[in-house]
Structures are given as structure tokens and as C-alpha cells.
KOLDREN-186786 format. One record per residue (C-alpha): residue in three letters; x negated, y negated, z negated; residue number from 1; chain. Coordinates in steps of 0.02 Angstrom, whole numbers, m for minus. Layout:
N
{rec ALA {X Y Z} NUM A};
...
//
This chain:
299
{rec UNK {0 0 0} 1 A};
{rec UNK {m136 m122 m45} 2 A};
{rec UNK {m232 m75 111} 3 A};
{rec UNK {m80 m113 220} 4 A};
{rec UNK {m59 m283 138} 5 A};
{rec UNK {m242 m323 169} 6 A};
{rec UNK {m227 m273 351} 7 A};
{rec UNK {m71 m381 372} 8 A};
{rec UNK {m155 m530 292} 9 A};
{rec UNK {m307 m508 403} 10 A};
{rec UNK {m195 m503 557} 11 A};
{rec UNK {m105 m660 500} 12 A};
{rec UNK {m269 m751 472} 13 A};
{rec UNK {m334 m700 643} 14 A};
{rec UNK {m172 m754 724} 15 A};
{rec UNK {m176 m922 636} 16 A};
{rec UNK {m355 m951 690} 17 A};
{rec UNK {m315 m903 868} 18 A};
{rec UNK {m165 m1019 871} 19 A};
{rec UNK {m268 m1160 793} 20 A};
{rec UNK {m406 m1139 922} 21 A};
{rec UNK {m276 m1137 1062} 22 A};
{rec UNK {m190 m1294 998} 23 A};
{rec UNK {m343 m1401 965} 24 A};
{rec UNK {m442 m1485 1105} 25 A};
{rec UNK {m587 m1609 1101} 26 A};
{rec UNK {m605 m1731 1246} 27 A};
{rec UNK {m762 m1831 1280} 28 A};
{rec UNK {m763 m2018 1305} 29 A};
{rec UNK {m761 m2003 1496} 30 A};
{rec UNK {m625 m1869 1497} 31 A};
{rec UNK {m437 m1878 1493} 32 A};
{rec UNK {m312 m1738 1474} 33 A};
{rec UNK {m149 m1724 1571} 34 A};
{rec UNK {m31 m1620 1464} 35 A};
{rec UNK {109 m1513 1540} 36 A};
{rec UNK {244 m1450 1422} 37 A};
{rec UNK {346 m1311 1499} 38 A};
{rec UNK {293 m1376 1671} 39 A};
{rec UNK {335 m1559 1643} 40 A};
{rec UNK {207 m1696 1619} 41 A};
{rec UNK {213 m1772 1446} 42 A};
{rec UNK {73 m1898 1476} 43 A};
{rec UNK {m114 m1912 1467} 44 A};
{rec UNK {m214 m1898 1307} 45 A};
{rec UNK {m390 m1929 1246} 46 A};
{rec UNK {m527 m1956 1214} 47 A};
{rec UNK {m557 m1869 1047} 48 A};
{rec UNK {m463 m1731 956} 49 A};
{rec UNK {m292 m1684 1023} 50 A};
{rec UNK {m167 m1550 971} 51 A};
{rec UNK {m64 m1442 1086} 52 A};
{rec UNK {82 m1327 1053} 53 A};
{rec UNK {22 m1150 1079} 54 A};
{rec UNK {101 m1059 1226} 55 A};
{rec UNK {201 m1216 1267} 56 A};
{rec UNK {78 m1352 1317} 57 A};
{rec UNK {m54 m1339 1453} 58 A};
{rec UNK {m190 m1470 1477} 59 A};
{rec UNK {m290 m1517 1632} 60 A};
{rec UNK {m455 m1606 1604} 61 A};
{rec UNK {m494 m1754 1717} 62 A};
{rec UNK {m663 m1842 1725} 63 A};
{rec UNK {m665 m2030 1746} 64 A};
{rec UNK {m848 m2043 1797} 65 A};
{rec UNK {m901 m2101 1969} 66 A};
{rec UNK {m927 m1955 2088} 67 A};
{rec UNK {m1058 m1958 2226} 68 A};
{rec UNK {m985 m1882 2384} 69 A};
{rec UNK {m1107 m1838 2522} 70 A};
{rec UNK {m1016 m1847 2688} 71 A};
{rec UNK {m1081 m1712 2807} 72 A};
{rec UNK {m1166 m1767 2969} 73 A};
{rec UNK {m1040 m1815 3102} 74 A};
{rec UNK {m1071 m1808 3289} 75 A};
{rec UNK {m993 m1961 3368} 76 A};
{rec UNK {m993 m2049 3537} 77 A};
{rec UNK {m1002 m2237 3525} 78 A};
{rec UNK {m902 m2359 3628} 79 A};
{rec UNK {m1043 m2376 3755} 80 A};
{rec UNK {m1049 m2185 3777} 81 A};
{rec UNK {m1205 m2153 3673} 82 A};
{rec UNK {m1206 m1990 3571} 83 A};
{rec UNK {m1260 m2010 3391} 84 A};
{rec UNK {m1266 m1910 3230} 85 A};
{rec UNK {m1214 m2009 3076} 86 A};
{rec UNK {m1228 m1963 2892} 87 A};
{rec UNK {m1149 m2063 2750} 88 A};
{rec UNK {m1119 m2062 2564} 89 A};
{rec UNK {m964 m2118 2467} 90 A};
{rec UNK {m937 m2160 2284} 91 A};
{rec UNK {m767 m2141 2204} 92 A};
{rec UNK {m689 m2123 2032} 93 A};
{rec UNK {m518 m2078 1963} 94 A};
{rec UNK {m421 m2224 1891} 95 A};
{rec UNK {m255 m2134 1864} 96 A};
{rec UNK {m278 m1957 1795} 97 A};
{rec UNK {m94 m1913 1805} 98 A};
{rec UNK {m75 m1952 1990} 99 A};
{rec UNK {m241 m1869 2030} 100 A};
{rec UNK {m170 m1707 1958} 101 A};
{rec UNK {9 m1709 2021} 102 A};
{rec UNK {m14 m1797 2189} 103 A};
{rec UNK {m161 m1700 2262} 104 A};
{rec UNK {m223 m1523 2237} 105 A};
{rec UNK {m412 m1554 2254} 106 A};
{rec UNK {m471 m1733 2244} 107 A};
{rec UNK {m650 m1696 2299} 108 A};
{rec UNK {m602 m1597 2455} 109 A};
{rec UNK {m467 m1720 2506} 110 A};
{rec UNK {m580 m1871 2486} 111 A};
{rec UNK {m718 m1785 2585} 112 A};
{rec UNK {m601 m1746 2730} 113 A};
{rec UNK {m532 m1923 2732} 114 A};
{rec UNK {m709 m1993 2733} 115 A};
{rec UNK {m762 m1881 2879} 116 A};
{rec UNK {m614 m1921 2990} 117 A};
{rec UNK {m625 m2108 2952} 118 A};
{rec UNK {m811 m2108 2989} 119 A};
{rec UNK {m784 m2030 3161} 120 A};
{rec UNK {m637 m2141 3208} 121 A};
{rec UNK {m715 m2307 3152} 122 A};
{rec UNK {m891 m2281 3219} 123 A};
{rec UNK {m824 m2215 3384} 124 A};
{rec UNK {m749 m2387 3419} 125 A};
{rec UNK {m910 m2487 3403} 126 A};
{rec UNK {m1063 m2500 3514} 127 A};
{rec UNK {m1234 m2432 3469} 128 A};
{rec UNK {m1310 m2604 3441} 129 A};
{rec UNK {m1170 m2647 3320} 130 A};
{rec UNK {m1193 m2481 3230} 131 A};
{rec UNK {m1378 m2515 3206} 132 A};
{rec UNK {m1372 m2700 3163} 133 A};
{rec UNK {m1207 m2728 3071} 134 A};
{rec UNK {m1204 m2588 2943} 135 A};
{rec UNK {m1144 m2697 2801} 136 A};
{rec UNK {m987 m2748 2893} 137 A};
{rec UNK {m954 m2568 2946} 138 A};
{rec UNK {m981 m2507 2767} 139 A};
{rec UNK {m853 m2630 2702} 140 A};
{rec UNK {m730 m2580 2838} 141 A};
{rec UNK {m751 m2394 2800} 142 A};
{rec UNK {m732 m2423 2613} 143 A};
{rec UNK {m571 m2521 2637} 144 A};
{rec UNK {m491 m2390 2750} 145 A};
{rec UNK {m538 m2241 2640} 146 A};
{rec UNK {m483 m2332 2482} 147 A};
{rec UNK {m313 m2374 2556} 148 A};
{rec UNK {m285 m2190 2598} 149 A};
{rec UNK {m340 m2124 2428} 150 A};
{rec UNK {m250 m2254 2323} 151 A};
{rec UNK {m87 m2150 2308} 152 A};
{rec UNK {m192 m2012 2229} 153 A};
{rec UNK {m256 m2124 2090} 154 A};
{rec UNK {m430 m2125 2167} 155 A};
{rec UNK {m534 m2283 2189} 156 A};
{rec UNK {m670 m2279 2323} 157 A};
{rec UNK {m798 m2407 2267} 158 A};
{rec UNK {m934 m2393 2399} 159 A};
{rec UNK {m966 m2313 2568} 160 A};
{rec UNK {m1141 m2320 2642} 161 A};
{rec UNK {m1204 m2260 2811} 162 A};
{rec UNK {m1365 m2168 2770} 163 A};
{rec UNK {m1441 m2123 2937} 164 A};
{rec UNK {m1404 m2138 3123} 165 A};
{rec UNK {m1490 m2012 3236} 166 A};
{rec UNK {m1492 m2040 3424} 167 A};
{rec UNK {m1570 m1935 3563} 168 A};
{rec UNK {m1754 m1958 3601} 169 A};
{rec UNK {m1723 m2027 3775} 170 A};
{rec UNK {m1613 m2162 3700} 171 A};
{rec UNK {m1750 m2205 3576} 172 A};
{rec UNK {m1871 m2233 3722} 173 A};
{rec UNK {m1741 m2340 3811} 174 A};
{rec UNK {m1712 m2445 3655} 175 A};
{rec UNK {m1900 m2466 3634} 176 A};
{rec UNK {m1917 m2528 3814} 177 A};
{rec UNK {m1771 m2646 3788} 178 A};
{rec UNK {m1850 m2717 3631} 179 A};
{rec UNK {m2016 m2739 3720} 180 A};
{rec UNK {m1933 m2830 3864} 181 A};
{rec UNK {m1841 m2942 3741} 182 A};
{rec UNK {m2004 m2987 3653} 183 A};
{rec UNK {m2087 m3028 3820} 184 A};
{rec UNK {m1939 m3138 3866} 185 A};
{rec UNK {m1953 m3232 3702} 186 A};
{rec UNK {m2141 m3251 3724} 187 A};
{rec UNK {m2118 m3326 3898} 188 A};
{rec UNK {m1984 m3445 3836} 189 A};
{rec UNK {m2094 m3503 3692} 190 A};
{rec UNK {m2242 m3526 3810} 191 A};
{rec UNK {m2135 m3627 3931} 192 A};
{rec UNK {m2070 m3736 3790} 193 A};
{rec UNK {m2248 m3765 3731} 194 A};
{rec UNK {m2303 m3818 3905} 195 A};
{rec UNK {m2153 m3932 3919} 196 A};
{rec UNK {m2193 m4017 3754} 197 A};
{rec UNK {m2377 m4030 3801} 198 A};
{rec UNK {m2332 m4110 3969} 199 A};
{rec UNK {m2220 m4235 3879} 200 A};
{rec UNK {m2362 m4280 3760} 201 A};
{rec UNK {m2484 m4297 3906} 202 A};
{rec UNK {m2360 m4412 3991} 203 A};
{rec UNK {m2355 m4521 3836} 204 A};
{rec UNK {m2545 m4520 3827} 205 A};
{rec UNK {m2556 m4571 4011} 206 A};
{rec UNK {m2440 m4717 3976} 207 A};
{rec UNK {m2554 m4775 3836} 208 A};
{rec UNK {m2712 m4754 3941} 209 A};
{rec UNK {m2637 m4843 4092} 210 A};
{rec UNK {m2624 m5004 3991} 211 A};
{rec UNK {m2815 m5018 3985} 212 A};
{rec UNK {m2920 m4926 4118} 213 A};
{rec UNK {m3074 m4930 4006} 214 A};
{rec UNK {m2987 m4805 3890} 215 A};
{rec UNK {m3011 m4661 4012} 216 A};
{rec UNK {m3198 m4696 4020} 217 A};
{rec UNK {m3209 m4695 3830} 218 A};
{rec UNK {m3113 m4532 3828} 219 A};
{rec UNK {m3236 m4454 3951} 220 A};
{rec UNK {m3382 m4512 3846} 221 A};
{rec UNK {m3304 m4439 3690} 222 A};
{rec UNK {m3276 m4274 3778} 223 A};
{rec UNK {m3458 m4274 3835} 224 A};
{rec UNK {m3515 m4300 3656} 225 A};
{rec UNK {m3405 m4156 3596} 226 A};
{rec UNK {m3467 m4031 3725} 227 A};
{rec UNK {m3649 m4083 3710} 228 A};
{rec UNK {m3664 m4006 3536} 229 A};
{rec UNK {m3708 m3836 3609} 230 A};
{rec UNK {m3879 m3855 3689} 231 A};
{rec UNK {m3888 m3676 3751} 232 A};
{rec UNK {m3756 m3704 3884} 233 A};
{rec UNK {m3759 m3801 4047} 234 A};
{rec UNK {m3628 m3934 4059} 235 A};
{rec UNK {m3559 m3993 4225} 236 A};
{rec UNK {m3477 m4159 4189} 237 A};
{rec UNK {m3372 m4237 4328} 238 A};
{rec UNK {m3394 m4422 4355} 239 A};
{rec UNK {m3229 m4516 4356} 240 A};
{rec UNK {m3173 m4595 4520} 241 A};
{rec UNK {m3139 m4758 4429} 242 A};
{rec UNK {m3320 m4768 4378} 243 A};
{rec UNK {m3377 m4736 4557} 244 A};
{rec UNK {m3260 m4871 4621} 245 A};
{rec UNK {m3324 m4997 4496} 246 A};
{rec UNK {m3505 m4955 4539} 247 A};
{rec UNK {m3470 m4970 4726} 248 A};
{rec UNK {m3383 m5137 4701} 249 A};
{rec UNK {m3527 m5205 4599} 250 A};
{rec UNK {m3653 m5146 4729} 251 A};
{rec UNK {m3557 m5228 4870} 252 A};
{rec UNK {m3546 m5390 4773} 253 A};
{rec UNK {m3733 m5390 4738} 254 A};
{rec UNK {m3771 m5352 4921} 255 A};
{rec UNK {m3659 m5492 4983} 256 A};
{rec UNK {m3739 m5613 4861} 257 A};
{rec UNK {m3913 m5560 4917} 258 A};
{rec UNK {m3871 m5579 5101} 259 A};
{rec UNK {m3795 m5752 5070} 260 A};
{rec UNK {m3951 m5812 4977} 261 A};
{rec UNK {m4067 m5750 5117} 262 A};
{rec UNK {m3961 m5835 5250} 263 A};
{rec UNK {m3965 m5997 5153} 264 A};
{rec UNK {m4155 m5992 5137} 265 A};
{rec UNK {m4171 m5954 5322} 266 A};
{rec UNK {m4063 m6104 5369} 267 A};
{rec UNK {m4168 m6216 5258} 268 A};
{rec UNK {m4328 m6154 5343} 269 A};
{rec UNK {m4258 m6184 5517} 270 A};
{rec UNK {m4203 m6359 5470} 271 A};
{rec UNK {m4376 m6400 5405} 272 A};
{rec UNK {m4457 m6332 5564} 273 A};
{rec UNK {m4340 m6434 5674} 274 A};
{rec UNK {m4380 m6591 5580} 275 A};
{rec UNK {m4566 m6559 5598} 276 A};
{rec UNK {m4557 m6530 5787} 277 A};
{rec UNK {m4457 m6685 5833} 278 A};
{rec UNK {m4557 m6816 5941} 279 A};
{rec UNK {m4593 m6982 5857} 280 A};
{rec UNK {m4531 m7094 6007} 281 A};
{rec UNK {m4355 m7152 6021} 282 A};
{rec UNK {m4319 m7066 6186} 283 A};
{rec UNK {m4390 m6903 6128} 284 A};
{rec UNK {m4291 m6752 6172} 285 A};
{rec UNK {m4213 m6662 6030} 286 A};
{rec UNK {m4263 m6482 6017} 287 A};
{rec UNK {m4126 m6361 5991} 288 A};
{rec UNK {m4152 m6193 5913} 289 A};
{rec UNK {m4027 m6066 5962} 290 A};
{rec UNK {m3997 m5897 5892} 291 A};
{rec UNK {m4136 m5821 6000} 292 A};
{rec UNK {m4262 m5949 5939} 293 A};
{rec UNK {m4207 m5920 5762} 294 A};
{rec UNK {m4233 m5736 5786} 295 A};
{rec UNK {m4404 m5764 5864} 296 A};
{rec UNK {m4450 m5883 5725} 297 A};
{rec UNK {m4394 m5759 5598} 298 A};
{rec UNK {m4502 m5626 5677} 299 A};
//
């Protein structure tokens, strides 16, 4: 009899412990529990210690932490018919545990499928240059579309980032040639602009020099001083035409002055000779010296 009572008490204690362990739950700070009582939602609980009715209540744990979702590589064809392979990553978290349990069966799988289909549809409408250069705008557009579709599930998509864009090797060579041609075009434009500005400055300098012709000669002399610093080289320095003209003008002036002085002295000598050869009588005949006599006298 006593043995039967002990066995019954032991069974009662075990049953009580089992029921207590089944009715007590501990939820962490980032967890929430959605409690179903006889199949109906009674609300969400947590965090901390919660109690459930054994065999009546059932709890589903939901994590509120941000989940990193790696979107598998997607083969797409851009708007300009360029094949590409795109990989992306999405970050989402559950903001409504109740809806995430009763509205969708598997939040992770559903969000992954939505991200894949949205990635293919959005990136297939843009060109390759836009895909490579405007990632921030595309990321925002993808995040907005995916978040709008997952909002009824109580899921908030915070960020979507395009990780990598792989294109065929032949397209990489074509893009490299295009970039090289673009750099050459920019270099030529910059060179042309530099020549244009230099020509404008030279025009201004010519206007300043034209006000005083001596300025160009001083400039030539300054240039000669600058290039004469290296004695190991031979310098061929062109003489300005203006200098030659001034030298020729001065030479012609000196020659004309010299010829005029000689002619004047010759006329004075002929006049003196004529005066010496005149006869002393009144009816003397005046001697005339013509050009031939002047030439003979000169000889």
C-alpha cells in the first residue's frame, strides 16, 4: 500500500514538472512569441518569461533581428541587348511578428524569390552604362519595389545592394576601347582649348608690342640672353626683319649724305678753277666747263 502511494506521488510530481516545463517559455530580447490558443491567435508575447496553457496554447518564435539575404546570381539581358550576370544582397527584418506568421508560410524563401524576380525585371529595363554607373539609384529603386511587396507580410526591407556585375570578355574589351577613345577625345579637346587660349594671349601680346616697335627687339635680346646660358650648344639666332630694315635705311641715309658732300666739294673746286682761268681783259671770253670737262678735271 505504501509502495503504491509512493509510485502515485512520483507520477504526480513528474506530471507536474512536465506540465510546468511545457507551460513556461523564455524569450530573448530580440525574440517575440505568437501564441495560438486552440488555433486562434491570442497575440504576441515577450521578451522574458511567459506562461502557456499546456495542450491548449502553441507558440511560434519570431526573431526581430536584421537578416542578410544573399540573392543568387541572375542572368539578365540589358536594354541595349548586353548579357550580364548580376549578384545582389538584401537586408530585411520583421516588424510585425503576427503578420509574418499568419500571412506567409516562409518569410525567408518568399523574400528571396521576390528579390530575384525584381532584380531581373528592373535591371532588364536599363542599359549597361546605367547599370555600371548609377548603382545607387538602382539600389534605391530595388529596395522600394521589394519593400512594397513584402510590407503586407510584416517585413521591412531596409537595404538592397548590387554586389557584382559580370559581363562577357568581349564586351570588356569593347568597353576598354570605348573608354580609351573617350580619353583621347578629351585630351584633344583640352589641347585645342589650350592652343586657343595661347593664341588669344599671343594676340594680346602682339597688340602690346605693336604700340612700340622697339619692344620686339628687346624681346629678341632677352631670348638670346636666356638661350645663351648653355655654352655647349650652338645657337642659330634669326635676325629680325625690322632690324635689317632699320640698318638698310641708316646705310642709305649715310650714303646719300656722303654723295651730297662729295658733289658739293666738287662744285666748289670747279668754281675755283673757273675763276682762276678767266682772262683779265674786259672782252675776254668766258670759259665754260661742261659735264665732259668736269669729268676730265675730276680725272
